[in-house]
Structures are given as C-alpha cells and as structure tokens.
DOZA-437824 format. One record per atom (N, C-alpha, C): atom name; residue number from 1; x, y, z; residue in one letter. Coordinates in steps of 0.1 Angstrom, whole numbers, plus 5000, padded with zeros to 4 digits. Layout:
<rs>
R   gunu   mivo     xx     yy     zz   rose
R     CA    NUM      X      Y      Z      A
...
</rs>
This chain:
<rs>
R   gunu   mivo     xx     yy     zz   rose
R      N      1   7691   4740   3062      M
R     CA      1   7684   4753   3063      M
R      C      1   7694   4764   3064      M
R      N      2   7691   4775   3056      T
R     CA      2   7700   4787   3056      T
R      C      2   7692   4799   3062      T
R      N      3   7700   4806   3069      F
R     CA      3   7694   4819   3075      F
R      C      3   7700   4831   3069      F
R      N      4   7692   4841   3066      R
R     CA      4   7697   4853   3061      R
R      C      4   7698   4864   3072      R
R      N      5   7707   4872   3071      R
R     CA      5   7708   4883   3081      R
R      C      5   7700   4894   3076      R
R      N      6   7691   4899   3085      A
R     CA      6   7682   4911   3081      A
R      C      6   7677   4917   3094      A
R      N      7   7671   4929   3092      F
R     CA      7   7665   4936   3103      F
R      C      7   7652   4930   3107      F
R      N      8   7649   4930   3120      T
R     CA      8   7636   4925   3124      T
R      C      8   7626   4937   3124      T
R      N      9   7614   4933   3125      I
R     CA      9   7603   4944   3125      I
R      C      9   7605   4953   3137      I
R      N     10   7609   4947   3148      L
R     CA     10   7611   4955   3160      L
R      C     10   7622   4965   3158      L
R      N     11   7633   4961   3152      E
R     CA     11   7644   4970   3150      E
R      C     11   7640   4982   3141      E
R      N     12   7633   4979   3130      I
R     CA     12   7628   4989   3121      I
R      C     12   7619   4999   3128      I
R      N     13   7610   4994   3137      L
R     CA     13   7601   5002   3144      L
R      C     13   7608   5012   3154      L
R      N     14   7619   5007   3160      I
R     CA     14   7627   5015   3169      I
R      C     14   7634   5026   3162      I
R      N     15   7639   5023   3150      V
R     CA     15   7646   5033   3142      V
R      C     15   7636   5044   3137      V
R      N     16   7624   5040   3133      L
R     CA     16   7614   5049   3129      L
R      C     16   7609   5058   3141      L
R      N     17   7608   5052   3153      A
R     CA     17   7604   5060   3164      A
R      C     17   7615   5071   3168      A
R      N     18   7628   5067   3166      V
R     CA     18   7638   5077   3169      V
R      C     18   7638   5088   3159      V
R      N     19   7636   5084   3146      F
R     CA     19   7635   5095   3136      F
R      C     19   7623   5104   3138      F
R      N     20   7612   5098   3142      A
R     CA     20   7600   5106   3145      A
R      C     20   7603   5116   3157      A
R      N     21   7609   5111   3167      L
R     CA     21   7613   5120   3178      L
R      C     21   7622   5131   3174      L
R      N     22   7632   5128   3166      L
R     CA     22   7642   5138   3162      L
R      C     22   7634   5148   3153      L
R      N     23   7625   5144   3144      A
R     CA     23   7618   5153   3136      A
R      C     23   7609   5162   3144      A
R      N     24   7603   5157   3154      T
R     CA     24   7594   5165   3163      T
R      C     24   7603   5176   3170      T
R      N     25   7614   5172   3175      L
R     CA     25   7623   5182   3182      L
R      C     25   7628   5192   3172      L
R      N     26   7630   5189   3160      A
R     CA     26   7635   5198   3150      A
R      C     26   7624   5208   3147      A
R      N     27   7611   5204   3146      V
R     CA     27   7600   5213   3143      V
R      C     27   7598   5222   3154      V
R      N     28   7598   5217   3167      I
R     CA     28   7597   5226   3178      I
R      C     28   7607   5236   3179      I
R      N     29   7620   5232   3176      S
R     CA     29   7631   5242   3177      S
R      C     29   7629   5252   3165      S
R      N     30   7625   5248   3154      L
R     CA     30   7623   5257   3143      L
R      C     30   7612   5267   3146      L
R      N     31   7601   5263   3152      N
R     CA     31   7590   5272   3155      N
R      C     31   7595   5282   3165      N
R      N     32   7603   5278   3175      S
R     CA     32   7608   5287   3185      S
R      C     32   7617   5297   3179      S
R      N     33   7626   5293   3169      A
R     CA     33   7635   5302   3163      A
R      C     33   7627   5312   3154      A
R      N     34   7616   5308   3148      R
R     CA     34   7608   5317   3140      R
R      C     34   7602   5327   3148      R
R      N     35   7596   5324   3160      A
R     CA     35   7590   5333   3169      A
R      C     35   7601   5343   3174      A
R      N     36   7613   5339   3177      S
R     CA     36   7623   5348   3181      S
R      C     36   7627   5358   3170      S
R      N     37   7627   5353   3158      M
R     CA     37   7630   5362   3146      M
R      C     37   7619   5372   3144      M
R      N     38   7606   5368   3146      R
R     CA     38   7595   5378   3145      R
R      C     38   7596   5388   3156      R
R      N     39   7600   5384   3168      D
R     CA     39   7602   5394   3179      D
R      C     39   7613   5404   3176      D
R      N     40   7624   5399   3170      A
R     CA     40   7635   5407   3166      A
R      C     40   7631   5417   3156      A
R      N     41   7622   5413   3146      Q
R     CA     41   7617   5422   3136      Q
R      C     41   7608   5433   3142      Q
R      N     42   7600   5429   3152      R
R     CA     42   7591   5438   3159      R
R      C     42   7600   5449   3166      R
R      N     43   7610   5445   3173      L
R     CA     43   7618   5454   3180      L
R      C     43   7626   5464   3171      L
R      N     44   7630   5458   3159      S
R     CA     44   7636   5467   3149      S
R      C     44   7626   5477   3144      S
R      N     45   7614   5472   3141      D
R     CA     45   7604   5482   3135      D
R      C     45   7601   5493   3145      D
R      N     46   7600   5489   3158      I
R     CA     46   7597   5499   3169      I
R      C     46   7608   5509   3170      I
R      N     47   7620   5504   3169      S
R     CA     47   7632   5513   3169      S
R      C     47   7632   5523   3157      S
R      N     48   7629   5518   3146      V
R     CA     48   7628   5527   3134      V
R      C     48   7617   5537   3135      V
R      N     49   7605   5533   3140      M
R     CA     49   7594   5543   3142      M
R      C     49   7597   5553   3153      M
R      N     50   7604   5549   3164      R
R     CA     50   7608   5558   3174      R
R      C     50   7617   5569   3169      R
R      N     51   7627   5564   3160      A
R     CA     51   7636   5573   3155      A
R      C     51   7629   5583   3145      A
R      N     52   7620   5579   3137      A
R     CA     52   7612   5587   3128      A
R      C     52   7604   5598   3136      A
R      N     53   7598   5593   3147      L
R     CA     53   7590   5602   3155      L
R      C     53   7599   5612   3162      L
R      N     54   7611   5608   3166      S
R     CA     54   7620   5618   3172      S
R      C     54   7624   5629   3162      S
R      N     55   7627   5624   3149      Q
R     CA     55   7630   5634   3139      Q
R      C     55   7618   5644   3137      Q
R      N     56   7606   5638   3137      Y
R     CA     56   7594   5647   3135      Y
R      C     56   7593   5657   3146      Y
R      N     57   7596   5652   3159      W
R     CA     57   7596   5661   3170      W
R      C     57   7606   5672   3169      W
R      N     58   7618   5669   3164      L
R     CA     58   7628   5679   3162      L
R      C     58   7624   5690   3152      L
R      N     59   7617   5685   3142      D
R     CA     59   7613   5695   3131      D
R      C     59   7600   5703   3135      D
R      N     60   7591   5697   3143      K
R     CA     60   7578   5703   3145      K
R      C     60   7576   5707   3160      K
R      N     61   7583   5701   3169      A
R     CA     61   7582   5703   3184      A
R      C     61   7568   5698   3188      A
R      N     62   7563   5688   3182      T
R     CA     62   7551   5681   3185      T
R      C     62   7551   5667   3179      T
R      N     63   7541   5659   3183      Y
R     CA     63   7540   5645   3177      Y
R      C     63   7526   5645   3170      Y
R      N     64   7525   5636   3160      P
R     CA     64   7512   5635   3154      P
R      C     64   7501   5631   3164      P
R      N     65   7490   5637   3163      E
R     CA     65   7479   5634   3173      E
R      C     65   7470   5624   3168      E
R      N     66   7466   5614   3176      S
R     CA     66   7457   5604   3172      S
R      C     66   7451   5597   3185      S
R      N     67   7438   5594   3184      D
R     CA     67   7432   5587   3196      D
R      C     67   7435   5572   3195      D
R      N     68   7441   5567   3184      G
R     CA     68   7445   5553   3183      G
R      C     68   7443   5549   3169      G
R      N     69   7453   5544   3162      V
R     CA     69   7452   5539   3148      V
R      C     69   7461   5527   3146      V
R      N     70   7457   5518   3139      E
R     CA     70   7466   5506   3135      E
R      C     70   7474   5511   3123      E
R      N     71   7487   5512   3125      L
R     CA     71   7496   5517   3115      L
R      C     71   7498   5508   3103      L
R      N     72   7496   5513   3091      G
R     CA     72   7497   5505   3079      G
R      C     72   7485   5497   3076      G
R      N     73   7475   5496   3084      M
R     CA     73   7463   5488   3081      M
R      C     73   7455   5494   3069      M
R      N     74   7451   5486   3060      P
R     CA     74   7443   5491   3049      P
R      C     74   7431   5500   3053      P
R      N     75   7429   5511   3047      G
R     CA     75   7418   5520   3051      G
R      C     75   7421   5530   3062      G
R      N     76   7433   5529   3068      T
R     CA     76   7436   5539   3078      T
R      C     76   7444   5551   3074      T
R      N     77   7449   5550   3061      N
R     CA     77   7457   5561   3055      N
R      C     77   7469   5564   3064      N
R      N     78   7476   5553   3068      T
R     CA     78   7488   5555   3076      T
R      C     78   7500   5547   3070      T
R      N     79   7501   5548   3056      D
R     CA     79   7511   5540   3049      D
R      C     79   7525   5546   3049      D
R      N     80   7525   5560   3050      V
R     CA     80   7538   5567   3050      V
R      C     80   7537   5577   3062      V
R      N     81   7549   5581   3066      F
R     CA     81   7550   5591   3077      F
R      C     81   7559   5602   3072      F
R      N     82   7553   5614   3071      G
R     CA     82   7560   5626   3066      G
R      C     82   7557   5638   3075      G
R      N     83   7561   5650   3069      S
R     CA     83   7559   5662   3077      S
R      C     83   7545   5665   3079      S
R      N     84   7536   5659   3072      A
R     CA     84   7521   5661   3074      A
R      C     84   7516   5650   3084      A
R      N     85   7525   5642   3090      G
R     CA     85   7521   5631   3099      G
R      C     85   7519   5618   3091      G
R      N     86   7511   5609   3096      F
R     CA     86   7508   5597   3090      F
R      C     86   7498   5600   3078      F
R      N     87   7501   5594   3067      A
R     CA     87   7492   5596   3055      A
R      C     87   7491   5584   3046      A
R      N     88   7482   5583   3037      G
R     CA     88   7480   5572   3028      G
R      C     88   7491   5572   3017      G
R      N     89   7495   5584   3013      S
R     CA     89   7506   5585   3003      S
R      C     89   7513   5599   3006      S
R      N     90   7525   5600   3000      A
R     CA     90   7532   5612   3002      A
R      C     90   7532   5621   2990      A
R      N     91   7531   5634   2991      D
R     CA     91   7533   5643   2980      D
R      C     91   7547   5648   2980      D
R      N     92   7552   5653   2969      S
R     CA     92   7566   5657   2968      S
R      C     92   7570   5669   2976      S
R      N     93   7560   5676   2981      S
R     CA     93   7563   5688   2989      S
R      C     93   7567   5686   3004      S
R      N     94   7564   5674   3009      Q
R     CA     94   7566   5671   3023      Q
R      C     94   7579   5663   3025      Q
R      N     95   7585   5665   3037      T
R     CA     95   7596   5657   3041      T
R      C     95   7591   5643   3045      T
R      N     96   7598   5633   3041      L
R     CA     96   7594   5619   3044      L
R      C     96   7603   5614   3055      L
R      N     97   7597   5609   3066      Y
R     CA     97   7605   5603   3077      Y
R      C     97   7605   5587   3075      Y
R      N     98   7594   5582   3070      L
R     CA     98   7593   5568   3067      L
R      C     98   7585   5566   3054      L
R      N     99   7592   5561   3043      Q
R     CA     99   7585   5559   3031      Q
R      C     99   7574   5548   3032      Q
R      N    100   7576   5539   3041      R
R     CA    100   7566   5528   3044      R
R      C    100   7566   5526   3059      R
R      N    101   7554   5528   3064      V
R     CA    101   7553   5526   3079      V
R      C    101   7553   5510   3081      V
R      N    102   7561   5505   3090      P
R     CA    102   7562   5491   3091      P
R      C    102   7550   5485   3098      P
R      N    103   7547   5473   3094      T
R     CA    103   7536   5465   3100      T
R      C    103   7542   5453   3106      T
R      N    104   7534   5446   3114      G
R     CA    104   7540   5434   3121      G
R      C    104   7544   5424   3112      G
R      N    105   7553   5415   3116      P
R     CA    105   7558   5404   3108      P
R      C    105   7548   5393   3104      P
R      N    106   7537   5392   3111      R
R     CA    106   7527   5383   3107      R
R      C    106   7516   5389   3099      R
R      N    107   7509   5382   3091      S
R     CA    107   7499   5387   3083      S
R      C    107   7487   5393   3092      S
R      N    108   7483   5405   3089      G
R     CA    108   7472   5411   3097      G
R      C    108   7477   5416   3110      G
R      N    109   7490   5417   3112      E
R     CA    109   7495   5423   3125      E
R      C    109   7499   5437   3123      E
R      N    110   7494   5446   3131      Y
R     CA    110   7497   5461   3130      Y
R      C    110   7501   5466   3143      Y
R      N    111   7509   5476   3143      Y
R     CA    111   7513   5484   3155      Y
R      C    111   7503   5495   3158      Y
R      N    112   7499   5496   3170      R
R     CA    112   7488   5506   3174      R
R      C    112   7495   5519   3179      R
R      N    113   7492   5530   3172      Y
R     CA    113   7498   5543   3176      Y
R      C    113   7487   5552   3183      Y
R      N    114   7491   5558   3194      K
R     CA    114   7483   5568   3201      K
R      C    114   7492   5580   3204      K
R      N    115   7488   5592   3200      G
R     CA    115   7497   5603   3202      G
R      C    115   7490   5616   3206      G
R      N    116   7496   5624   3214      S
R     CA    116   7492   5638   3216      S
R      C    116   7504   5647   3213      S
R      N    117   7502   5660   3214      S
R     CA    117   7513   5669   3210      S
R      C    117   7525   5667   3219      S
R      N    118   7524   5661   3231      S
R     CA    118   7536   5660   3240      S
R      C    118   7541   5646   3241      S
R      N    119   7534   5636   3236      G
R     CA    119   7539   5622   3237      G
R      C    119   7532   5612   3229      G
R      N    120   7536   5600   3229      Y
R     CA    120   7530   5589   3221      Y
R      C    120   7532   5576   3228      Y
R      N    121   7524   5566   3223      S
R     CA    121   7527   5552   3227      S
R      C    121   7524   5544   3214      S
R      N    122   7533   5534   3212      I
R     CA    122   7531   5524   3201      I
R      C    122   7530   5510   3208      I
R      N    123   7518   5504   3206      R
R     CA    123   7516   5491   3212      R
R      C    123   7521   5480   3202      R
R      N    124   7528   5470   3208      F
R     CA    124   7532   5458   3201      F
R      C    124   7532   5446   3211      F
R      N    125   7532   5434   3206      K
R     CA    125   7532   5422   3214      K
R      C    125   7543   5413   3210      K
R      N    126   7551   5408   3220      T
R     CA    126   7561   5398   3217      T
R      C    126   7556   5384   3219      T
R      N    127   7562   5374   3213      E
R     CA    127   7558   5360   3214      E
R      C    127   7567   5352   3223      E
R      N    128   7580   5357   3225      T
R     CA    128   7589   5349   3233      T
R      C    128   7596   5359   3243      T
R      N    129   7604   5354   3251      R
R     CA    129   7612   5362   3261      R
R      C    129   7622   5370   3253      R
R      N    130   7622   5383   3256      T
R     CA    130   7632   5392   3249      T
R      C    130   7639   5400   3260      T
R      N    131   7648   5409   3256      D
R     CA    131   7654   5418   3266      D
R      C    131   7645   5426   3274      D
R      N    132   7633   5428   3269      L
R     CA    132   7622   5435   3276      L
R      C    132   7616   5427   3287      L
R      N    133   7616   5414   3286      G
R     CA    133   7610   5405   3296      G
R      C    133   7603   5394   3289      G
R      N    134   7593   5388   3296      P
R     CA    134   7586   5376   3290      P
R      C    134   7577   5381   3279      P
R      N    135   7571   5371   3272      A
R     CA    135   7562   5374   3261      A
R      C    135   7550   5382   3267      A
R      N    136   7547   5394   3261      N
R     CA    136   7537   5403   3267      N
R      C    136   7534   5414   3257      N
R      N    137   7525   5423   3261      V
R     CA    137   7522   5435   3253      V
R      C    137   7530   5446   3259      V
R      N    138   7537   5453   3250      Y
R     CA    138   7546   5464   3254      Y
R      C    138   7542   5477   3247      Y
R      N    139   7546   5488   3252      Y
R     CA    139   7543   5501   3246      Y
R      C    139   7556   5509   3245      Y
R      N    140   7559   5514   3233      A
R     CA    140   7571   5522   3231      A
R      C    140   7567   5537   3232      A
R      N    141   7576   5544   3238      H
R     CA    141   7574   5559   3240      H
R      C    141   7587   5565   3236      H
R      N    142   7587   5579   3237      Q
R     CA    142   7599   5586   3234      Q
R      C    142   7610   5583   3244      Q
R      N    143   7606   5580   3257      S
R     CA    143   7615   5577   3267      S
R      C    143   7620   5563   3269      S
R      N    144   7614   5554   3261      G
R     CA    144   7617   5540   3262      G
R      C    144   7606   5530   3259      G
R      N    145   7607   5518   3264      I
R     CA    145   7597   5508   3262      I
R      C    145   7593   5502   3276      I
R      N    146   7580   5501   3278      D
R     CA    146   7575   5496   3291      D
R      C    146   7561   5490   3289      D
R      N    147   7555   5486   3300      G
R     CA    147   7541   5480   3299      G
R      C    147   7530   5490   3301      G
R      N    148   7533   5503   3301      E
R     CA    148   7523   5513   3304      E
R      C    148   7517   5519   3291      E
R      N    149   7504   5519   3290      D
R     CA    149   7497   5525   3278      D
R      C    149   7494   5540   3281      D
R      N    150   7505   5548   3282      V
R     CA    150   7503   5562   3284      V
R      C    150   7512   5569   3274      V
R      N    151   7508   5581   3270      E
R     CA    151   7515   5589   3260      E
R      C    151   7526   5597   3268      E
R      N    152   7538   5592   3266      K
R     CA    152   7550   5599   3273      K
R      C    152   7559   5605   3262      K
</rs>
C-alpha cells in the first residue's frame, strides 16, 4: 500500500476560514477609509464655501439671504455663486466666487445654507470622528464650525 501526501479537508477548511476572515477585515477597513475620505471632502467643501462667502462679504458688506436652501440641488438655482448671490447660472457681467457650488460626496447629499445680511450657517454631517469631534451634524459660520444652527 502506498500513501500520497496531500492536504486534508480540515486543513483546506481552516485555510479558507483564515482567508475569509482577512477579506472581511479588509472590507471593513476599506469602508472606514472611504468614510474618512468623504468627511475630508466635506470639510474641504465647507472651507471653500466659507472663503467664497468671506469674499462676498468683503465686496458687498452682507451675505446672501435665504430661509434655507440645499446648495446645488436640482431645481434650487444654486449651482453657481457670484455677485448676485446663489444662482442657476452666471452671466458674464457678474463676479464669480464659485463656478460650481459643491455638493456632498455622496449621491443626493447637499449642504444646507441659511443666511441673513449679518451671518450664515451651512449644515453638513460627518460620518466618522474628525477634528471637530464625533460623527454628527455641524454648522459652518463666518466665525468657525460648531453644533449651533444659528446665523453668525
């Protein structure tokens, strides 16, 4: 009688279980990294919008007034930001601060703007812990970013 050397069924199942565990950990890590990248994009978008609103304030000594609008959402006419405020498109006679108003990194995600002549708030939501704190809803103002929905 001759015996061949080979893997047993048990050894093959153990190797497959280890591979499955490693694949699961990789997917979890990838999803976490993607959420962190989306949060970085949100913070970058907010920074760009705050800078554009500051430039608008320097030129006009006021902020665009709105009771609340989802920036860049179809049908809201907030695709560009120029000397006439948020608009669906820009004409050549106005100064442009943003040629394209940023929208959230996920499909159907929009930043909410509320403004008066003396202040504004831009609502956005993070998915992971950031420098601002845990995943939460935040509001950007001229003076900074916090959890208060007031026009500052």
